[in-house]
C-alpha positions in Angstrom: -35.3 10.7 14.2 -33.6 7.5 13.6 -33.0 4.7 16.3 -29.2 5.3 17.7 -27.1 2.0 17.3 -23.9 1.1 19.4 -21.8 3.6 17.6 -23.9 6.4 18.0 -24.2 5.8 21.9 -20.6 5.2 22.6 -20.1 8.9 21.1 -22.4 10.4 22.7 -21.2 9.2 25.8 -17.2 10.2 25.0 -18.5 13.6 23.2 -21.1 15.3 25.2 -20.9 19.2 26.4 -21.1 17.7 30.3 -17.7 15.7 29.6 -15.8 18.0 26.9 -12.7 16.5 25.5 -9.2 17.5 26.8 -5.6 17.4 25.7 -3.2 15.4 28.3 -0.4 17.5 29.4 3.5 15.7 29.7 3.8 14.4 32.9 7.2 16.3 33.8 5.7 19.9 32.4 6.5 21.5 29.2 10.5 21.8 28.1 11.1 24.2 25.4 13.7 22.5 23.4 15.2 23.5 20.0 16.0 21.2 17.1 19.7 20.8 17.8 18.9 20.4 21.7 17.0 17.4 20.8 19.5 16.0 18.0 22.6 16.6 20.6 20.5 14.4 23.3 20.0 11.7 20.4 23.4 12.0 19.7 22.8 11.8 16.0 24.8 13.9 13.3 28.3 14.5 15.1 28.4 17.2 18.0 26.0 20.5 17.5 27.4 23.6 19.3 25.2 24.6 21.7 22.6 27.4 21.0 22.7 28.9 24.3 25.0 28.7 27.7 24.2 25.8 29.5 22.1 26.8 32.5 22.1 23.9 34.6 25.8 24.5 35.8 24.9 28.0 36.1 22.6 27.5 38.8 24.6 25.1 40.8 22.5 22.0 40.1 24.0 18.7 38.5 24.2 18.9 34.9 22.7 16.2 32.7 24.7 14.3 30.5 23.5 12.6 27.4 24.2 8.9 27.2 27.2 8.0 24.8 26.3 6.7 21.7 28.8 4.7 19.7 29.1 5.0 16.4 28.0 1.9 14.0 29.9 -0.2 11.4 28.9 0.2 7.9 29.4 -2.3 6.0 29.7 -2.7 2.0 32.3 0.1 0.1 31.9 3.7 0.9 29.5 5.5 -1.4 31.5 7.6 -4.2 29.9 10.5 -5.8 31.8 11.5 -9.0 30.8 14.3 -11.1 28.0 14.9 -12.9 25.3 11.8 -13.2 22.5 10.8 -16.0 19.8 8.7 -16.1 20.0 5.3 -18.2 17.4 3.0 -18.9 17.4 -0.5 -20.4 15.9 -4.0 -20.4 16.9 -7.4 -18.9 15.6 -10.3 -18.9 13.2 -11.0 -15.5 15.6 -13.8 -14.5 18.8 -11.8 -14.4 16.8 -9.3 -12.5 15.8 -11.6 -9.7 19.8 -13.0 -9.7 20.7 -9.2 -9.1 18.2 -8.8 -6.3 19.6 -12.1 -4.6 23.1 -11.0 -5.1 21.9 -7.4 -3.6 20.7 -9.1 -0.3 24.1 -11.5 -0.4 25.9 -8.2 -0.7 24.6 -6.4 2.0 23.8 -3.7 -0.8 21.1 -0.8 -0.4 20.0 -1.1 -4.2 21.1 -3.0 -7.5 22.5 0.2 -9.0 25.2 -0.5 -6.7 26.2 -3.7 -8.1 25.6 -2.3 -11.8 27.9 0.6 -11.3 30.4 -1.8 -9.8 30.1 -4.2 -12.8 30.6 -1.3 -15.5 33.7 0.2 -13.7 34.9 -3.7 -13.7 34.3 -3.8 -17.5 35.8 -0.3 -18.2 39.2 -1.4 -16.2 39.2 -4.5 -18.1 39.2 -3.3 -21.6 41.3 -0.4 -20.4 39.1 2.5 -20.8 39.6 5.6 -18.5 
């Protein structure tokens, strides 16, 4: 057999039959939670109706209250979804694309598409097209 290098020696020490690999268990023990319970505890997506009655109040122990999460203010215009959409592909000059990217960052927009839609709406308003 070939001579073992340092990596092989470490592997032999870690994974021998005398000391098998074990998976650690949580300190607090296991607790079954559903997706809704985890979402409610995280405070995301508004309030979720409980999937089962609260067992902590029934047994007389103190109920654990989830932390109050304040809603973050969103900047920019609200997203508007109107009607069906279609793809449009066109080419623009490289310098103009870089300027649009800079404007996107300055205006706190998520994409250049938002800027382009705003510009198209302004053009339609300017020329009276409804």
